[in-house]
DSSP file (Angstrom, degrees, kcal/mol; ACC not computed):
  #  RESIDUE AA STRUCTURE BP1 BP2  ACC     N-H-->O    O-->H-N    N-H-->O    O-->H-N    TCO  KAPPA ALPHA  PHI   PSI    X-CA   Y-CA   Z-CA
    1    1 A M              0   0    0      0, 0.0     2,-0.3     0, 0.0   154,-0.2   0.000 360.0 360.0 360.0 144.6   16.8  -23.9  -74.4
    2    2 A R  E     -A  154   0A   0    152,-2.5   152,-2.8     2,-0.0     2,-0.4  -0.976 360.0-144.9-137.1 149.3   14.7  -26.0  -72.0
    3    3 A V  E     -A  153   0A   0     -2,-0.3     2,-0.3   150,-0.2   150,-0.2  -0.904  15.0-173.6-116.2 141.4   11.8  -25.2  -69.7
    4    4 A G  E     -A  152   0A   0    148,-2.3   148,-2.6    -2,-0.4     2,-0.4  -0.966  11.1-148.9-133.6 153.3   11.0  -26.8  -66.4
    5    5 A F  E     -A  151   0A   0     -2,-0.3     2,-0.4   146,-0.2   146,-0.2  -0.959  12.0-169.2-122.1 138.3    8.1  -26.6  -63.9
    6    6 A G  E     +A  150   0A   0    144,-3.3   144,-2.4    -2,-0.4     2,-0.3  -0.966   6.6 177.0-128.2 146.8    8.3  -26.8  -60.2
    7    7 A Y  E     +A  149   0A   0     -2,-0.4     2,-0.3   142,-0.2   142,-0.2  -0.994   4.3 169.6-144.6 139.5    5.6  -27.2  -57.5
    8    8 A D  E     -A  148   0A   0    140,-2.0   140,-2.3    -2,-0.3     2,-0.3  -0.990   7.5-174.1-148.2 155.0    5.9  -27.6  -53.7
    9    9 A V  E     -A  147   0A   0     -2,-0.3     2,-0.3   138,-0.2   138,-0.2  -0.993   1.6-177.6-147.6 141.9    3.5  -27.5  -50.8
   10   10 A H  E     -A  146   0A   0    136,-2.0   136,-2.0    -2,-0.3     2,-0.2  -0.990  30.1-109.5-139.5 150.4    3.9  -27.7  -47.0
   11   11 A R  E     -A  145   0A   0     21,-0.4    21,-2.9    -2,-0.3     2,-0.4  -0.508  28.6-125.5 -76.0 141.7    1.5  -27.7  -44.1
   12   12 A L  E     +D   31   0B   0    132,-2.8     2,-0.3    19,-0.2    19,-0.2  -0.769  39.5 166.2 -86.8 132.4    1.2  -24.7  -41.9
   13   13 A V  E >   -D   30   0B   0     17,-3.1    17,-3.2    -2,-0.4     3,-0.7  -0.952  37.6-101.1-142.0 159.9    1.7  -25.5  -38.2
   14   14 A A  T 3  S+     0   0    0     -2,-0.3    15,-0.1    15,-0.2     3,-0.1  -0.488  99.6  36.8 -75.7 152.6    2.3  -23.7  -34.9
   15   15 A G  T 3  S+     0   0    0     13,-0.4     2,-0.3     1,-0.3    -1,-0.2   0.564  93.7 100.1  84.9   9.2    5.8  -23.6  -33.5
   16   16 A R  S <  S-     0   0    0     -3,-0.7    -1,-0.3    12,-0.1     2,-0.2  -0.935  73.2-112.3-124.1 150.6    7.7  -23.3  -36.8
   17   17 A K        -     0   0    0     -2,-0.3    14,-1.0    13,-0.1     2,-0.7  -0.504  26.4-128.5 -73.5 147.8    9.3  -20.3  -38.5
   18   18 A L  E     +E   25   0C   0      7,-0.6     7,-3.0    12,-0.3     2,-0.5  -0.896  33.6 175.1 -99.6 111.7    7.7  -19.2  -41.7
   19   19 A I  E     +E   24   0C   0     -2,-0.7     2,-0.4    17,-0.4    20,-0.3  -0.976   4.0 169.3-121.5 122.2   10.4  -18.9  -44.3
   20   20 A L  E >  S-E   23   0C   0      3,-2.3     3,-1.7    -2,-0.5    18,-0.1  -0.996  72.0  -5.8-133.4 127.2    9.6  -18.1  -47.9
   21   21 A G  T 3  S-     0   0    0     -2,-0.4    94,-0.2     1,-0.3    95,-0.2   0.801 129.4 -58.4  61.7  28.1   12.1  -17.1  -50.6
   22   22 A G  T 3  S+     0   0    0      1,-0.2     2,-0.5    93,-0.1    -1,-0.3   0.590 113.7 119.4  77.8  10.3   14.8  -17.2  -47.9
   23   23 A V  E <   -E   20   0C   0     -3,-1.7    -3,-2.3     2,-0.0     2,-0.6  -0.930  61.7-136.1-112.4 127.8   13.0  -14.5  -45.9
   24   24 A E  E     -E   19   0C   0     -2,-0.5     2,-0.5    -5,-0.2    -5,-0.2  -0.735  25.1-160.7 -81.6 123.9   11.7  -15.1  -42.4
   25   25 A I  E     -E   18   0C   0     -7,-3.0    -7,-0.6    -2,-0.6     2,-0.5  -0.906  21.0-119.7-112.0 128.7    8.2  -13.7  -42.2
   26   26 A A        +     0   0    0     -2,-0.5     2,-0.3    -9,-0.1    -9,-0.0  -0.536  57.7 138.2 -67.0 117.9    6.6  -12.9  -38.8
   27   27 A H        -     0   0    0     -2,-0.5    -9,-0.1    76,-0.1    -2,-0.0  -0.977  62.6-119.7-159.0 153.0    3.5  -15.1  -38.7
   28   28 A D  S    S+     0   0    0     -2,-0.3   -13,-0.4   -14,-0.1     2,-0.3   0.635  99.1  47.2 -76.0 -11.9    1.7  -17.2  -36.1
   29   29 A L        -     0   0    0    -15,-0.1     2,-0.3   -14,-0.1   -15,-0.2  -0.926  67.1-165.5-126.7 153.3    2.2  -20.3  -38.2
   30   30 A G  E     -D   13   0B   0    -17,-3.2   -17,-3.1    -2,-0.3     2,-0.4  -0.814  31.7 -89.4-129.8 173.2    5.2  -21.8  -40.0
   31   31 A L  E     -D   12   0B   0    -14,-1.0     2,-0.4    -2,-0.3   -19,-0.2  -0.704  34.4-136.4 -91.8 133.1    5.8  -24.5  -42.7
   32   32 A L        +     0   0    0    -21,-2.9   -21,-0.4    -2,-0.4     2,-0.3  -0.720  46.5 119.4 -89.4 129.9    6.4  -28.0  -41.6
   33   33 A G  S    S-     0   0    0     -2,-0.4    37,-0.1     2,-0.2   -23,-0.0  -0.974  71.0 -98.7-175.4 169.8    9.1  -30.0  -43.3
   34   34 A H  S    S+     0   0    0     -2,-0.3    36,-3.7    35,-0.1    37,-0.2   0.883 113.0  31.2 -68.4 -40.0   12.4  -31.8  -43.0
   35   35 A S  S    S-     0   0    0     34,-0.3    -2,-0.2    35,-0.2    37,-0.2   0.058 127.6 -63.2 -92.5-151.6   14.4  -28.7  -44.1
   36   36 A D        -     0   0    0     35,-1.9   -17,-0.4    -4,-0.1    -5,-0.2   0.502  68.0-129.1 -76.5  -1.8   13.3  -25.1  -43.5
   37   37 A A        +     0   0    0      1,-0.2     2,-1.4    34,-0.2     3,-0.1   0.777  41.3 171.9  63.3  32.4   10.2  -26.0  -45.7
   38   38 A D     >  -     0   0    0      1,-0.2     4,-2.3   -18,-0.1    -1,-0.2  -0.583  12.0-171.9 -75.5  92.8   10.7  -23.0  -47.9
   39   39 A V  H  > S+     0   0    0     -2,-1.4     4,-2.3   -20,-0.3    -1,-0.2   0.829  79.5  55.6 -58.8 -34.4    8.1  -23.9  -50.6
   40   40 A L  H  > S+     0   0    0    -21,-0.2     4,-2.2     2,-0.2    -1,-0.2   0.964 111.0  41.3 -65.4 -51.6    9.1  -21.1  -52.9
   41   41 A L  H  > S+     0   0    0      1,-0.2     4,-2.6     2,-0.2    -1,-0.2   0.846 113.4  55.2 -66.6 -31.7   12.7  -22.1  -53.1
   42   42 A H  H  X S+     0   0    0     -4,-2.3     4,-2.6     2,-0.2    -1,-0.2   0.912 108.3  48.0 -66.1 -41.2   11.8  -25.7  -53.4
   43   43 A A  H  X S+     0   0    0     -4,-2.3     4,-2.1     2,-0.2    -2,-0.2   0.902 112.1  49.6 -65.0 -40.2    9.6  -25.0  -56.4
   44   44 A V  H  X S+     0   0    0     -4,-2.2     4,-2.1     2,-0.2     5,-0.2   0.939 111.6  48.8 -62.9 -46.2   12.4  -22.9  -58.0
   45   45 A A  H  X S+     0   0    0     -4,-2.6     4,-2.5     1,-0.2     5,-0.2   0.925 111.3  49.6 -60.3 -44.8   14.8  -25.8  -57.4
   46   46 A D  H  X S+     0   0    0     -4,-2.6     4,-2.6     1,-0.2    -1,-0.2   0.867 108.5  54.3 -62.7 -35.4   12.4  -28.3  -58.9
   47   47 A S  H  X S+     0   0    0     -4,-2.1     4,-1.9     2,-0.2   105,-0.2   0.912 112.5  41.0 -67.4 -41.2   11.9  -26.1  -61.9
   48   48 A I  H  X S+     0   0    0     -4,-2.1     4,-1.3     2,-0.2    -2,-0.2   0.892 116.6  49.0 -75.2 -36.9   15.6  -25.8  -62.8
   49   49 A L  H  <>S+     0   0    0     -4,-2.5     5,-3.0    -5,-0.2     6,-0.3   0.913 112.2  49.9 -64.4 -41.5   16.3  -29.5  -62.0
   50   50 A G  H ><5S+     0   0    0     -4,-2.6     3,-1.5    -5,-0.2    -2,-0.2   0.896 105.4  55.7 -63.6 -40.6   13.3  -30.5  -64.2
   51   51 A A  H 3<5S+     0   0    0     -4,-1.9    -1,-0.2     1,-0.3    -2,-0.2   0.851 111.9  43.8 -60.5 -33.6   14.4  -28.3  -67.1
   52   52 A A  T 3<5S-     0   0    0     -4,-1.3    -1,-0.3    -3,-0.1    -2,-0.2   0.357 114.3-118.8 -92.0   5.3   17.8  -30.2  -67.0
   53   53 A A  T < 5S+     0   0    0     -3,-1.5    -3,-0.2    -4,-0.2    -2,-0.1   0.888  73.0 133.5  57.9  42.5   16.0  -33.6  -66.6
   54   54 A L      < -     0   0    0     -5,-3.0     2,-0.3     1,-0.4    -4,-0.2   0.115  64.7-117.7-108.3  19.5   17.8  -34.1  -63.3
   55   55 A G        -     0   0    0     -6,-0.3    -1,-0.4    -5,-0.1     2,-0.2  -0.607  45.4 -62.7  84.6-142.1   14.8  -35.2  -61.2
   56   56 A D    >>  -     0   0    0     -2,-0.3     4,-1.5    -7,-0.1     3,-0.8  -0.790  47.8 -87.5-140.3-179.9   13.6  -33.2  -58.2
   57   57 A I  H 3> S+     0   0    0      1,-0.2     4,-3.4    -2,-0.2   -14,-0.0   0.819 121.1  62.9 -66.0 -28.8   14.8  -32.0  -54.9
   58   58 A G  H 34 S+     0   0    0      1,-0.2    -1,-0.2     2,-0.2     5,-0.1   0.844 104.2  48.6 -62.6 -32.7   13.6  -35.2  -53.2
   59   59 A K  H <4 S+     0   0    0     -3,-0.8    -1,-0.2     2,-0.1    -2,-0.2   0.903 121.8  32.8 -70.8 -42.5   16.1  -37.1  -55.3
   60   60 A H  H  < S+     0   0    0     -4,-1.5    -2,-0.2     1,-0.2    -3,-0.2   0.765 133.5  26.6 -89.2 -27.2   19.0  -34.8  -54.5
   61   61 A F  S  < S-     0   0    0     -4,-3.4    -1,-0.2    -5,-0.2    -2,-0.1  -0.539  83.3-165.6-134.5  66.4   18.0  -33.8  -50.9
   62   62 A P    >   -     0   0    0      0, 0.0     3,-1.6     0, 0.0     6,-0.3  -0.189  25.3-132.9 -63.4 144.8   15.9  -36.7  -49.5
   63   63 A D  T 3  S+     0   0    0      1,-0.3    -5,-0.0    -5,-0.1   -30,-0.0   0.484 105.2  66.8 -75.7   0.0   13.9  -36.1  -46.3
   64   64 A T  T 3  S+     0   0    0      5,-0.0    -1,-0.3     4,-0.0     5,-0.0   0.507  81.8  90.6 -91.5  -7.2   15.2  -39.4  -45.1
   65   65 A D    X   -     0   0    0     -3,-1.6     3,-2.0     1,-0.1     4,-0.2  -0.812  67.1-153.0 -94.7 116.2   18.8  -38.0  -44.9
   66   66 A P  G >  S+     0   0    0      0, 0.0     3,-1.4     0, 0.0    -1,-0.1   0.727  89.9  74.6 -59.3 -20.8   19.6  -36.4  -41.5
   67   67 A A  G 3  S+     0   0    0      1,-0.3    -4,-0.1     3,-0.0    -2,-0.0   0.766  97.8  46.8 -62.9 -24.4   22.1  -34.2  -43.3
   68   68 A F  G X  S+     0   0    0     -3,-2.0     3,-2.1    -6,-0.3     2,-0.3   0.371  78.4 126.6-101.2   4.3   19.2  -32.1  -44.6
   69   69 A E  T <  S-     0   0    0     -3,-1.4   -34,-0.3     1,-0.3   -35,-0.1  -0.483  91.4  -2.0 -64.8 122.8   17.3  -31.8  -41.4
   70   70 A G  T 3  S+     0   0    0    -36,-3.7    -1,-0.3    -2,-0.3   -35,-0.2   0.606  96.9 171.8  72.7  12.0   16.6  -28.1  -40.9
   71   71 A A    <   -     0   0    0     -3,-2.1   -35,-1.9   -37,-0.2     2,-0.6  -0.183  39.5-113.8 -59.9 144.4   18.6  -27.3  -44.0
   72   72 A D    >>  -     0   0    0    -37,-0.2     4,-1.5     1,-0.1     3,-0.9  -0.700  20.3-147.6 -76.5 117.7   18.6  -23.8  -45.4
   73   73 A S  H 3> S+     0   0    0     -2,-0.6     4,-2.6     1,-0.3     5,-0.2   0.702  94.9  65.8 -66.7 -19.0   16.8  -23.9  -48.7
   74   74 A M  H 3> S+     0   0    0      2,-0.2     4,-2.2     1,-0.2    -1,-0.3   0.896 103.2  47.5 -66.2 -37.8   19.0  -21.2  -50.2
   75   75 A V  H <> S+     0   0    0     -3,-0.9     4,-2.1     2,-0.2    -2,-0.2   0.902 112.0  50.0 -66.7 -40.8   21.9  -23.6  -49.9
   76   76 A L  H  X S+     0   0    0     -4,-1.5     4,-2.4     2,-0.2    -2,-0.2   0.907 110.7  49.5 -64.1 -41.7   19.8  -26.3  -51.5
   77   77 A L  H  X S+     0   0    0     -4,-2.6     4,-2.4     2,-0.2    -2,-0.2   0.912 109.8  50.7 -64.8 -42.1   18.8  -24.0  -54.4
   78   78 A E  H  X S+     0   0    0     -4,-2.2     4,-1.9     1,-0.2    -1,-0.2   0.899 110.9  49.3 -62.3 -39.0   22.4  -23.0  -54.9
   79   79 A H  H  X S+     0   0    0     -4,-2.1     4,-2.0     2,-0.2    -2,-0.2   0.899 108.5  53.0 -66.5 -39.9   23.5  -26.6  -55.0
   80   80 A A  H  X S+     0   0    0     -4,-2.4     4,-2.0     1,-0.2    -2,-0.2   0.912 107.4  52.3 -60.1 -42.0   20.6  -27.4  -57.5
   81   81 A R  H  X S+     0   0    0     -4,-2.4     4,-2.5     1,-0.2    -1,-0.2   0.908 107.4  52.1 -60.3 -41.6   22.0  -24.6  -59.7
   82   82 A K  H  X S+     0   0    0     -4,-1.9     4,-2.1     1,-0.2    -1,-0.2   0.875 107.1  52.8 -63.8 -37.0   25.5  -26.2  -59.6
   83   83 A L  H  X S+     0   0    0     -4,-2.0     4,-0.8     2,-0.2    -1,-0.2   0.910 110.3  48.0 -62.8 -41.7   24.0  -29.5  -60.7
   84   84 A V  H ><>S+     0   0    0     -4,-2.0     5,-1.8     1,-0.2     3,-0.8   0.906 111.2  50.6 -63.7 -43.0   22.3  -27.8  -63.7
   85   85 A E  H ><5S+     0   0    0     -4,-2.5     3,-1.9     1,-0.2    -1,-0.2   0.851 101.9  60.9 -65.2 -34.5   25.6  -26.0  -64.5
   86   86 A E  H 3<5S+     0   0    0     -4,-2.1    -1,-0.2     1,-0.3    -2,-0.2   0.760 100.9  55.6 -63.4 -23.8   27.5  -29.3  -64.4
   87   87 A E  T <<5S-     0   0    0     -4,-0.8    -1,-0.3    -3,-0.8    -2,-0.2   0.410 128.2-101.3 -86.7   0.7   25.2  -30.5  -67.2
   88   88 A G  T < 5S+     0   0    0     -3,-1.9    69,-3.5     1,-0.3     2,-0.3   0.626  83.4 119.2  92.6  14.6   26.3  -27.5  -69.3
   89   89 A Y  E   < -B  156   0A   0     -5,-1.8     2,-0.3    67,-0.3    -1,-0.3  -0.760  44.3-158.2-111.3 157.2   23.3  -25.2  -68.7
   90   90 A C  E     -B  155   0A   0     65,-2.2    65,-2.6    -2,-0.3     2,-0.4  -0.956  30.5-107.6-126.1 153.1   22.7  -21.9  -67.1
   91   91 A V  E     -B  154   0A   0     29,-0.3    63,-0.3    -2,-0.3     3,-0.1  -0.659  30.4-177.5 -79.2 129.6   19.5  -20.5  -65.7
   92   92 A V  E     -     0   0A   0     61,-3.3     2,-0.3    -2,-0.4    62,-0.2   0.888  61.3 -28.6 -91.3 -54.4   18.0  -17.8  -67.9
   93   93 A N  E     -B  153   0A   0     60,-1.3    60,-2.5    29,-0.1    -1,-0.4  -0.991  48.8-150.6-159.8 161.3   15.0  -16.8  -65.9
   94   94 A V  E     -Bc 152 127A   0     32,-2.2    34,-1.8    -2,-0.3     2,-0.4  -0.989   1.4-165.3-136.0 146.6   12.4  -18.0  -63.4
   95   95 A D  E     -Bc 151 128A   0     56,-2.4    56,-2.3    -2,-0.3     2,-0.3  -0.979  19.6-178.7-131.9 117.9    8.8  -16.9  -62.7
   96   96 A A  E     -Bc 150 129A   0     32,-2.8    34,-2.0    -2,-0.4     2,-0.4  -0.885  15.9-161.4-125.1 149.7    7.3  -18.1  -59.4
   97   97 A T  E     -Bc 149 130A   0     52,-2.8    52,-2.6    -2,-0.3     2,-0.4  -0.996   7.7-153.7-130.3 128.0    3.9  -17.8  -57.7
   98   98 A V  E     -Bc 148 131A   0     32,-2.6    34,-2.3    -2,-0.4     2,-0.6  -0.860  10.1-153.7 -96.1 133.4    3.3  -18.3  -54.0
   99   99 A V  E     +Bc 147 132A   0     48,-3.3    48,-1.9    -2,-0.4     2,-0.3  -0.925  36.7 135.0-112.3 109.1   -0.3  -19.4  -53.2
  100  100 A A        -     0   0    0     32,-2.2     5,-0.1    -2,-0.6    41,-0.1  -0.983  50.1-149.9-154.4 137.7   -1.3  -18.4  -49.6
  101  101 A Q  S    S+     0   0    0     39,-0.9    -1,-0.1     1,-0.3    40,-0.1   0.916  83.4  49.3 -71.2 -43.7   -4.3  -16.8  -48.0
  102  102 A K  S    S+     0   0    0     38,-0.3    -1,-0.3    -3,-0.1     2,-0.1  -0.969  86.8  37.2-145.4 153.2   -2.0  -15.2  -45.4
  103  103 A P  S    S-     0   0    0      0, 0.0     2,-0.2     0, 0.0    -1,-0.1   0.650  79.9-116.4 -80.1 172.1    0.4  -13.6  -44.9
  104  104 A K        -     0   0    0      1,-0.1     4,-0.1    -2,-0.1    -2,-0.1  -0.550  23.2-162.1 -69.9 136.3    0.6  -11.0  -47.7
  105  105 A I    >>  +     0   0    0     -2,-0.2     3,-2.5     1,-0.1     4,-1.0   0.755  69.1  85.0 -93.6 -29.2    3.8  -11.7  -49.8
  106  106 A L  H >> S+     0   0    0      1,-0.3     3,-0.8     2,-0.2     4,-0.5   0.824  84.4  57.5 -49.1 -42.9    4.2   -8.3  -51.5
  107  107 A P  H 34 S+     0   0    0      0, 0.0    -1,-0.3     0, 0.0     4,-0.2   0.725 117.3  35.9 -62.6 -17.0    6.1   -6.6  -48.7
  108  108 A Y  H <> S+     0   0    0     -3,-2.5     4,-2.1     2,-0.1     3,-0.3   0.492  90.0  93.7-110.5  -7.4    8.7   -9.4  -48.9
  109  109 A S  H <X S+     0   0    0     -4,-1.0     4,-2.5    -3,-0.8     5,-0.2   0.826  80.8  56.4 -64.7 -33.7    8.8  -10.1  -52.7
  110  110 A A  H  X S+     0   0    0     -4,-0.5     4,-2.0     2,-0.2    -1,-0.2   0.925 110.9  44.1 -63.5 -43.0   11.7   -7.7  -53.5
  111  111 A Q  H  > S+     0   0    0     -3,-0.3     4,-2.5     2,-0.2    -2,-0.2   0.873 111.4  54.5 -69.4 -35.7   14.0   -9.5  -50.9
  112  112 A M  H  X S+     0   0    0     -4,-2.1     4,-2.7     2,-0.2     5,-0.2   0.924 107.7  50.2 -61.0 -44.0   12.8  -12.9  -52.2
  113  113 A K  H  X S+     0   0    0     -4,-2.5     4,-2.8     1,-0.2     5,-0.2   0.926 110.5  49.7 -59.1 -45.6   13.8  -11.9  -55.7
  114  114 A K  H  X S+     0   0    0     -4,-2.0     4,-2.4     1,-0.2    -2,-0.2   0.924 111.8  48.4 -59.2 -45.4   17.2  -10.8  -54.5
  115  115 A N  H  X S+     0   0    0     -4,-2.5     4,-2.3   -94,-0.2    -2,-0.2   0.921 113.2  46.2 -63.3 -44.9   17.7  -14.1  -52.7
  116  116 A I  H  X S+     0   0    0     -4,-2.7     4,-2.3     2,-0.2    -1,-0.2   0.928 112.5  50.4 -64.7 -44.8   16.7  -16.2  -55.6
  117  117 A A  H  X>S+     0   0    0     -4,-2.8     5,-1.9    -5,-0.2     4,-1.2   0.907 110.4  50.8 -58.9 -42.4   18.8  -14.2  -58.0
  118  118 A L  H  <5S+     0   0    0     -4,-2.4     3,-0.5    -5,-0.2    -1,-0.2   0.935 111.8  46.5 -60.9 -47.8   21.8  -14.6  -55.7
  119  119 A C  H  <5S+     0   0    0     -4,-2.3    -1,-0.2     1,-0.2    -2,-0.2   0.850 117.5  43.2 -63.9 -35.1   21.3  -18.4  -55.5
  120  120 A L  H  <5S-     0   0    0     -4,-2.3   -29,-0.3    -5,-0.2    -1,-0.2   0.561 105.8-125.1 -90.4  -8.8   20.9  -18.8  -59.2
  121  121 A G  T  <5S+     0   0    0     -4,-1.2     2,-0.3    -3,-0.5    -3,-0.2   0.844  70.2 117.8  69.1  33.1   23.8  -16.4  -60.2
  122  122 A I  S   <S-     0   0    0     -5,-1.9    -1,-0.3    -6,-0.2    -2,-0.1  -0.846  71.9 -88.5-127.7 165.4   21.5  -14.3  -62.3
  123  123 A D    >   -     0   0    0     -2,-0.3     3,-2.3     1,-0.1     4,-0.0  -0.423  36.1-118.9 -70.7 146.2   20.4  -10.6  -62.3
  124  124 A E  G >  S+     0   0    0      1,-0.3     3,-2.0     2,-0.2    -1,-0.1   0.770 109.9  72.4 -55.6 -27.5   17.2   -9.8  -60.3
  125  125 A S  G 3  S+     0   0    0      1,-0.3    -1,-0.3     3,-0.0    -2,-0.0   0.627  93.6  55.6 -66.9 -10.4   15.6   -8.6  -63.6
  126  126 A F  G <  S+     0   0    0     -3,-2.3   -32,-2.2   -33,-0.1     2,-0.4   0.221  97.1  77.6-103.6  12.5   15.4  -12.3  -64.6
  127  127 A V  E <   -c   94   0A   0     -3,-2.0     2,-0.4   -34,-0.2   -32,-0.2  -0.984  56.7-173.9-124.3 131.0   13.5  -13.4  -61.5
  128  128 A N  E     -c   95   0A   0    -34,-1.8   -32,-2.8    -2,-0.4     2,-0.4  -0.993   2.1-178.0-125.8 130.9    9.8  -12.8  -60.9
  129  129 A V  E     +c   96   0A   0     -2,-0.4     2,-0.3   -34,-0.2   -32,-0.2  -0.993  13.8 158.9-127.2 124.7    8.0  -13.5  -57.6
  130  130 A K  E     -c   97   0A   0    -34,-2.0   -32,-2.6    -2,-0.4     2,-0.3  -0.862  20.6-147.8-136.5 172.6    4.3  -13.0  -57.2
  131  131 A A  E     -c   98   0A   0     -2,-0.3     2,-0.3   -34,-0.2   -32,-0.2  -0.962  10.5-178.0-142.7 157.9    1.5  -14.2  -55.0
  132  132 A T  E     -c   99   0A   0    -34,-2.3   -32,-2.2    -2,-0.3     2,-0.2  -0.978  18.2-135.8-148.1 158.6   -2.1  -15.0  -55.0
  133  133 A T        -     0   0    0     -2,-0.3   -32,-0.1   -34,-0.2     8,-0.1  -0.540  19.4-129.8-100.5 176.9   -4.8  -16.2  -52.7
  134  134 A T    >   -     0   0    0     -2,-0.2     3,-1.5     3,-0.1     7,-0.1   0.059  49.1-105.4-113.1  22.8   -7.4  -18.8  -53.4
  135  135 A E  T 3  S-     0   0    0      1,-0.3     3,-0.1   -34,-0.0     6,-0.0   0.883  78.4 -56.0  54.2  39.5  -10.3  -16.6  -52.3
  136  136 A K  T 3  S+     0   0    0      1,-0.2     2,-0.3     4,-0.0    -1,-0.3   0.634 108.9 130.8  68.3  18.0  -10.5  -18.8  -49.2
  137  137 A L    <>  -     0   0    0     -3,-1.5     4,-1.7     4,-0.1    -1,-0.2  -0.724  55.7  -0.3 -97.9 151.4  -10.9  -22.0  -51.2
  138  138 A G  H  > S-     0   0    0     -2,-0.3     4,-2.0     3,-0.2     5,-0.2   0.011 108.8 -46.8  69.0-174.1   -8.9  -25.2  -50.7
  139  139 A F  H  4>S+     0   0    0      1,-0.2     5,-3.0     2,-0.2     6,-1.0   0.838 138.8  51.0 -65.9 -33.2   -6.1  -25.9  -48.2
  140  140 A E  H >45S+     0   0    0      3,-0.2     3,-1.4     4,-0.2   -39,-0.9   0.934 111.1  48.2 -67.7 -43.8   -4.3  -22.6  -49.0
  141  141 A G  H 3<5S+     0   0    0     -4,-1.7    -2,-0.2     1,-0.3    -1,-0.2   0.821 110.3  51.0 -65.1 -32.2   -7.5  -20.7  -48.5
  142  142 A A  T 3<5S-     0   0    0     -4,-2.0    -1,-0.3    -5,-0.1    -2,-0.2   0.403 114.6-120.5 -83.3   2.3   -8.2  -22.5  -45.2
  143  143 A Q  T < 5S+     0   0    0     -3,-1.4    -3,-0.2     2,-0.2    -2,-0.1   0.831  78.3 125.6  58.5  37.0   -4.7  -21.6  -44.1
  144  144 A E  S   <S-     0   0    0     -5,-3.0  -132,-2.8     1,-0.2     2,-0.3   0.644  78.6 -13.4 -91.0 -19.8   -3.7  -25.3  -43.7
  145  145 A G  E     -A   11   0A   0     -6,-1.0     2,-0.4  -134,-0.3    -1,-0.2  -0.976  58.6-122.9-167.6 173.8   -0.7  -24.9  -46.0
  146  146 A I  E     -A   10   0A   0   -136,-2.0  -136,-2.0    -2,-0.3     2,-0.3  -0.983  23.3-167.6-130.0 140.9    1.1  -22.8  -48.6
  147  147 A S  E     -AB   9  99A   0    -48,-1.9   -48,-3.3    -2,-0.4     2,-0.3  -0.846   3.0-160.4-123.9 164.9    2.1  -23.9  -52.1
  148  148 A A  E     -AB   8  98A   0   -140,-2.3  -140,-2.0    -2,-0.3     2,-0.3  -0.996   1.4-163.2-145.7 144.5    4.4  -22.4  -54.8
  149  149 A H  E     +AB   7  97A   0    -52,-2.6   -52,-2.8    -2,-0.3     2,-0.3  -0.933  12.3 179.5-123.3 147.3    4.7  -22.9  -58.5
  150  150 A C  E     -AB   6  96A   0   -144,-2.4  -144,-3.3    -2,-0.3     2,-0.4  -0.988  16.0-162.4-150.8 141.5    7.6  -22.0  -60.7
  151  151 A V  E     -AB   5  95A   0    -56,-2.3   -56,-2.4    -2,-0.3     2,-0.3  -0.972  17.7-169.9-118.9 140.1    8.6  -22.1  -64.3
  152  152 A A  E     -AB   4  94A   0   -148,-2.6  -148,-2.3    -2,-0.4     2,-0.5  -0.955  15.3-151.0-131.5 148.6   12.3  -21.8  -65.3
  153  153 A L  E     -AB   3  93A   0    -60,-2.5   -61,-3.3    -2,-0.3   -60,-1.3  -0.980  18.2-177.2-116.0 128.8   14.1  -21.4  -68.6
  154  154 A I  E     -AB   2  91A   0   -152,-2.8  -152,-2.5    -2,-0.5     2,-0.4  -0.883   9.6-152.4-121.8 158.5   17.7  -22.8  -68.9
  155  155 A E  E     - B   0  90A   0    -65,-2.6   -65,-2.2    -2,-0.3     2,-0.2  -0.992  20.5-115.8-134.9 138.3   20.0  -22.5  -71.8
  156  156 A K  E     - B   0  89A   0     -2,-0.4     2,-0.3   -67,-0.2   -67,-0.3  -0.529  33.4-131.1 -70.1 132.9   22.9  -24.8  -73.0
  157  157 A Q        -     0   0    0    -69,-3.5     2,-0.2    -2,-0.2    -1,-0.1  -0.685  17.9-124.0 -87.5 138.3   26.2  -23.0  -72.8
  158  158 A E              0   0    0     -2,-0.3    -1,-0.0     1,-0.2   -70,-0.0  -0.541 360.0 360.0 -79.4 146.0   28.5  -23.2  -75.8
  159  159 A G              0   0    0     -2,-0.2    -1,-0.2     0, 0.0   -71,-0.0   0.434 360.0 360.0  95.1 360.0   32.0  -24.5  -75.4
C-alpha cells in the first residue's frame, strides 16, 4: 500500500465557469486555468499519481499543450487512474478537502463524490469530499482563489 498527497489552487476570476468535482456551480466567479481548472479533481489526480510515484498532472497534462486547453478534468482524472493501474495499482480510497470562503460546497458534495468514484472506478463509500473556509484569512478567505487538498491510498494488485 502507498499513500499520496495532492494539492492544487486556481485564481477566481469573472467570466469563467466554476467547476468543482466535476460539478458546475452557479457563482459569480470561476476558476482560471488552462483546463476547466477543477482544483478538486486536480488534487485527487495528483494524490493518486504521487502515491504511484508518477509525478503530477503538470507532467502528464502540461498547460503548454493545446490539447488540454479547456479539458474536462474528469477525463484527466480517469486517465491518471489508468496510469496508476498500468503500474499495477488500484485506488483504495481518497479523502479531499476544498478550501473556499464561498460558495458553500455541502450542497454539491454528494455529486462530487459520485463523480470522483466514477473516475476512479471505486465505490462512493471510499471517497470523501469535505470543505472548509479560512475564516476570511488568506487568498481563499479574500475570495481570490480556491484550493483543494487530497490524500489517496493505492494498493498493489497481485498477479
